[in-house]
N, C-alpha and C positions, 0 to 999 in steps of 0.2 A: 780401260781395258780390263783390268783385273775383276772389276765388278760386273762387266758384260760376260766374261769366261767362267767365272767362279760364283754366279748368282743363285739364287734359290732353284731355279730351274734346271739350269745348264751345268751345275756343279758336277763334274765326273767323279770326284771324291765322295760327295753326299749320296750320289746316286748308287755307289758300290758299298759304302760304309755308312748308310743312313739308318733311321730307326728301323725300316722294315728291311729284312733280309741281311742282317749285318753277320758276315761270315766270321767275323773276329771274335764275336760273344760265343760262338758255337764251338769254336777250334781253339780257343786260348785258354781252356781248361776251366772256365767258370760259367756253366751254362745257366745256372740260377741266378746270375746277376748280368742281365744284358747291358753292355756299355752303351752310353748314349753319345750319339755323334753330332757334331755341329754341321750345320746344313752350309754354313760359309766358314772361309778361314779369314781371320782377321790380320789385317797387314797394317803396320805403320810404316809409312814411307819418308824418305828424307826430302828435303825441299832445299832450293838454292837460298831461301831466305830463313834458315835455321837460326842464324846469328843476325846482327845487325847489318843494315843495308850498308852503311859506310864502314868499311874495313880497310886499315892500311895493309902494307904488305907483310908486316909481321904477323897480323892475325891470320892472313891467307896461308901462311907457313904453317901456322898452328893447326889449321883446317886440314891440310895435306899430309900432316905428319901422322906418326904411329897413334894408336889408340891410346897409349900411355899418356900421350899429350893432350889428346882431344878430351880427356877425362876433366881438363881444367873448365872446360865449358859445362854448363848446368845442363841436366838431362830436362830440365824445365823448358829449354828452348824449343822442345818439340811441341808442335801445335797440331790441331785436327787437320790443317791443310797438308800435313805430311802424309796423310792416308792415301793420298792419290798416286803416290810414286811407289815403288816397291822396294826400296833399298834397305829400309829398315824394318825389322820384325818385331812385334811386340811379344816378350815373353813375361811370365808370372813365376816369379820365384816360389819355390815349393817349401822354403823355410819362413820366411817372413810375409809372403804373399803379396809383396810389392811388385809393380810391374818395372820392368827393364827393357832395354832394346839392343838388339844384335843385328850386325850386318849379315846379309844372305851368306856371305862367305863363311860365317861363323864366328867372327870377331866382335869382340863386345864393343858397343858405341861409347860406353863410359864404364870405368872401374870402380864401382861404389861398393862399400863394405856393407855386410848384411850382419843386422843384430837380430837374434832369434832365440826362441826357446827349442831346445831339441827333443824335450819330452811331449807326451801327449797332453791334451787338455782333458783332466778328469771332471765329470759333472756328478755331483751328489745332490740329491734332494733333502734339504733341511726340514725342520719343524715349520708348519704353517704353509708349507709348499714352497719355500724359498729355494732358488738354485743356487748352488756354492760350487763355482768352477775354480779348479786349481791346477797348475802345471807340474806334471809328474816330475820333472827334471830339478826344480828348485823350490816348489811348493808355494810359489807366488800366486796370489789371486788374481784371476783374469782382468777384473774389474778395476784393478789398482794399477798394474803395471801397463795395460793396453799394449801401446808401440814399444816398449821397452823390454829387451831380450835379456837372457843370462849368458849367451854365448855369442861370439863375433867370429865371422868368417870374413876372407878377404874380398870374396865376390859373390854376387847372387848366382844361383844356379837353378836349373829348371828340368822337369821330367823328361822333356821330349815329345809331350802330347799337347794337343790344342787347349787353349785356355778354356773353351765352352765344352771340353770332354771329346771323347772319341780318340782317333788315332790317324796320324797322317799317312796318307797313301800316295804312290802305290806301295805295296809290301815288298819291296826289294829286299832279296836276301833270305827270304823265308822259304823253309822246306817243310814237307810233310813226312812223318813217320811212314815206312813201308811195312807192308804185309809179307812176313816170311812164310810163304805157303809151304814150301818143301821142308821146313823145319818141324821137329816134333813138338808136342805140346809143352815139354818142359822148357822149351826155347821161346816158343810163339807167346804162351801165356804166362808171363813172368810180372812180378810185382816188385816195384823200385821205389825208393824215397828220394826226393830231388831237393836240392837247396842251392840257389846261385847268390852270389855277392855282385854288387854294382858300384859303379863309381859315377860321378858326374863329369860330363865331357861338354864340349861345345854344342852338340847335338842333343844332349840330354842324358839319360842314364844308359850305360852301356856296361857289357859283362866283364867281371874282373877274374871270377872264379866259379867253378861249378862243381858240386860233390853229388855223387850217386851212391846210395847205400842200398843192400839187398833185404829181403824180408826178414833174415837172421840179424840184420844190424851192421853186418861187416862191410867194409869200404869195397866198392866195385869200381868207381871211377872218379878221380879227382885230379884237376889241374888249374894252372892260373892262365888268364886269357889276356891277350894284348888287345886293348881298345885300339879302334881304328882312328880315332880323333884325339885332339889335344885333352888332357885330363886336367880339368879345373879343380876338383876335389875329390880325394880318394874316399871319402865317406867313412874314414877310419873307426868312427864311434859304432858304426852299425855292421860295417863290412870286415874289419879286422884287418885291412888290406893297407899297406904303406909302400912309398916307393921303394924303399930298401928290400922287400919281398922280391921285386923284380931283378934286383941286383943279386940276391943271395941264390934265389931259385931261378935259374935261367932257362929252364924247360917249359917255358910258356908258349902257348899255342894261339893261333888265330882263330876267330870265331868260325870260319868255314872248316877248319881242321877239327874243332870241337863238334861240329856238326855231323862230320863225317864219322868220328869216333862214336858218337851217339847213336846214329843209324845202324852201326854194325851189331849193337846188342839189344836195343830197345826198338821192338816191333810196333806195328799199329794196333797189336791186340794186346800188349802190355799194359799194365795198370801203373800210373804214376800217382804218387803221394806226397802231398806238400801242403805248406801253408802260404796262402795267397800266390797259388800256383800261376795265375794269370800274368803276375810280374816276371816269374821266372821264365816261363815261356816266351813272353815278349823279349826279354833280353837274350834269350837262346835264338829268337827267331825260328821257333820249331812249333808246328801245327800238330796237335795231337788231341785225340778224342776221348780216350779213356781215362779219366782223372778223377783223383779224390781229394777234396779240398778240406783240410781239418777246420779252417775258418768258416766254412759252411755246415760241416758235420756237427760241430759245437758252437751253435749261435750265441751271440750275444744278447743279454737279458732284454736291451732295447730293440732288438731286431736290426735289419739292416737300416742305413749303410754302416752301422756300428759292427765293429768285429772285434772278438777278443784276440789277444796277443798270444804268441806260442808260449811265451813265458809263463803268461797266466794258466793257459791250460795244463802245462806241464805240472805247475805247483798244485793245481786242483785235482787233477786225474791220476798224475803218476808220482805225486808226492816227492817231487825233485826239483831241485833249483837249477835252471840253465840260464844262458847268456848274463852270467854274473861277471865276466871278466870285463874290466874296464878298458881294455885293448881292442874291443870288439866282440862280435858275435864269432861262433865257431859253425861253419857251413855243415861240417860232418855232425855236430851235435844236433843242429836244428833238424836235419834230414832224418837223423836217427830218432829224435823225439816226435816227429810226424808218424813215422812207421809204429812207434809202441803207443801212440794215442789210438791208432785205428786198430791195433791188435787188442787193446783194452776195450774198445767199442764193440768189437765183434764178440768177445768173450762174455761180455755184459748182456748183449743181446741174446746170445745162445743161452745164458743161464735164465733170463726171463722167458724165453721160448720153451725151455724145457719145464721151467715151474708151470707155466700155463698149460703144457701138454699133460703133466702130472694131474693137474687139478680135473681137467677134462675127463682123464680116464680113470679118475677114482670117483666121480660123480654117479655113473651107471652103477658100479658096484655098491656104492651107497644106498642108492634108490632100491636095488635088487635085494638088499639086506633088509631093508624097512618092509617091503612087500612080503618078504617070507616071515618076517616076524609078526605082521598083521594077520597073516592066514593061520599061524599057529595059535594066536589068540582066539 
């Protein structure tokens, strides 16, 4: 029944989020990089024959117990026959790229530890065209370590997106920024820097902190956000958020409250500047049209899908080190760096434009002087 209702032709999600007419790509802040959507959803279903046919009463108790006990059963018991039902969903770990399974309720089928490299894989071209790949986190060569990582987490985590790309629909909870028609230009046409921090929950990435800065670099809005689902990993290495932050700072808000606050001072005519803004806007569940993404303004040497990190851009153009704290990134620092990068870009473009204008205005005067000298001769 799943295949008949979510097939290639009758998939309501694919028809609205497919290759043609994808509204997400045009409204989530990355118009230059259209997101690819899967025509079908991949499901892994449970089966009454997941385990051995002959089971005693003790093994039956193990199956009906909590997930913490079910982990004793190997995940290799899942076969292709389980695809026909819909009780289990296949997920792909964003850290180690291994597949794991979850119930539709959000509970893990088995709790397996995750061994991974938290740093990016750096590719360098060596002499004679050889490719040399190393991990930024530990410096290990990719060809030597392969499935061995330098960090370990208690459980696998996933992004919340389909394995084959795209985004799950329908887009419940999304809002669109409103036009402030009665407001003056200073209020309508504003520029803000935006950065969000996320954590991993049972449904994927969820918002934990949002920071908005003005064009002058001053803080405009910042708050902690309470995820709606169970937190699996705070992603502290990158988000800088820990469980203690919610105990110390009790003034956290829900996602709906944050959306109402943002709609109060960010209009549809405002310009949002950030790095990888499609991720921030997805986490905020905000649809906004006027965006500037520094990862696209300052492209990678190899082009898409490669992107330079914000830390690399700040070091190259601002001559400043950011994200150097071992306890995680600072969202205020990242949002301000995005603003300063675009101000630097605008100043450089204006200088080049002025130089070109000066050259063009000097050429007619130079030719006129040459013509006058020729007549005198």
